[in-house]
C-alpha positions in Angstrom: -11.1 -4.8 7.1 -13.9 -4.2 4.6 -11.4 -3.4 1.8 -9.5 -6.6 2.6 -12.8 -8.7 2.6 -13.9 -7.0 -0.7 -10.5 -7.8 -2.3 -10.4 -11.3 -0.9 -14.0 -12.6 -0.2 -12.7 -15.8 1.4 -11.2 -13.7 4.3 -14.0 -13.1 6.8 -14.8 -9.6 8.1 -13.7 -9.6 11.7 -14.3 -7.1 14.4 -11.5 -5.6 16.5 -12.6 -7.9 19.3 -12.4 -11.0 17.1 -9.0 -10.0 15.8 -7.7 -9.6 19.4 -9.2 -12.9 20.4 -7.6 -14.7 17.4 -4.2 -13.1 18.0 -4.2 -14.1 21.7 -5.3 -17.7 20.8 -2.5 -18.0 18.2 0.1 -16.7 20.6 -0.9 -19.3 23.1 -1.0 -22.0 20.5 2.5 -21.0 19.4 3.9 -21.4 22.9 4.3 -17.7 23.8 4.6 -17.4 27.6 1.1 -16.9 29.0 2.3 -14.1 31.3 3.7 -12.3 28.3 0.4 -12.7 26.4 -1.6 -11.4 29.4 0.7 -8.4 29.6 0.5 -7.7 25.9 -3.3 -7.8 26.2 -3.3 -5.5 29.2 -4.5 -8.1 31.7 -3.4 -7.8 35.3 -3.3 -11.5 35.9 -3.7 -14.9 34.1 -7.4 -15.5 35.2 -8.9 -13.6 32.3 -6.4 -15.0 29.8 -7.0 -18.6 30.7 -10.8 -18.1 31.0 -11.3 -16.4 27.6 -8.4 -17.0 25.3 -6.9 -20.4 26.1 -8.4 -22.9 23.7 -6.2 -25.8 24.2 -6.2 -28.1 21.1 -5.3 -31.7 21.1 -2.1 -30.9 19.2 -1.1 -28.2 21.7 -1.6 -30.7 24.5 0.6 -33.3 22.7 3.3 -30.8 22.0 3.3 -29.7 25.6 3.5 -33.3 26.8 6.4 -34.1 24.4 8.2 -30.9 25.5 7.9 -31.8 29.2 9.1 -35.4 28.8 12.3 -34.2 27.3 12.0 -36.6 24.4 13.9 -34.7 21.7 13.5 -37.3 19.0 9.7 -37.5 19.5 9.6 -33.7 19.7 11.4 -33.4 16.4 9.0 -35.9 14.7 5.7 -34.6 16.2 3.8 -34.6 13.0 4.7 -38.3 12.3 3.2 -39.3 15.6 -0.1 -37.5 15.2 -3.1 -39.6 14.0 
């Protein structure tokens, strides 16, 4: 990590914990099944995952809502609908 930060000063130096947290957050934001994320992280249930790693953004909520309504055309044009 130090070598990467030295070569690319704009990249922050992250601890293993911060890297794990970031990866889990990105998986959730990308729509990976929460049960799979919990298993990959070694959690026995979803409590720890949802308590620590689930940072639901406004865009994640919009995407989930569009996906559950079955509106394929709105789902296809999500970026156009965002403020």
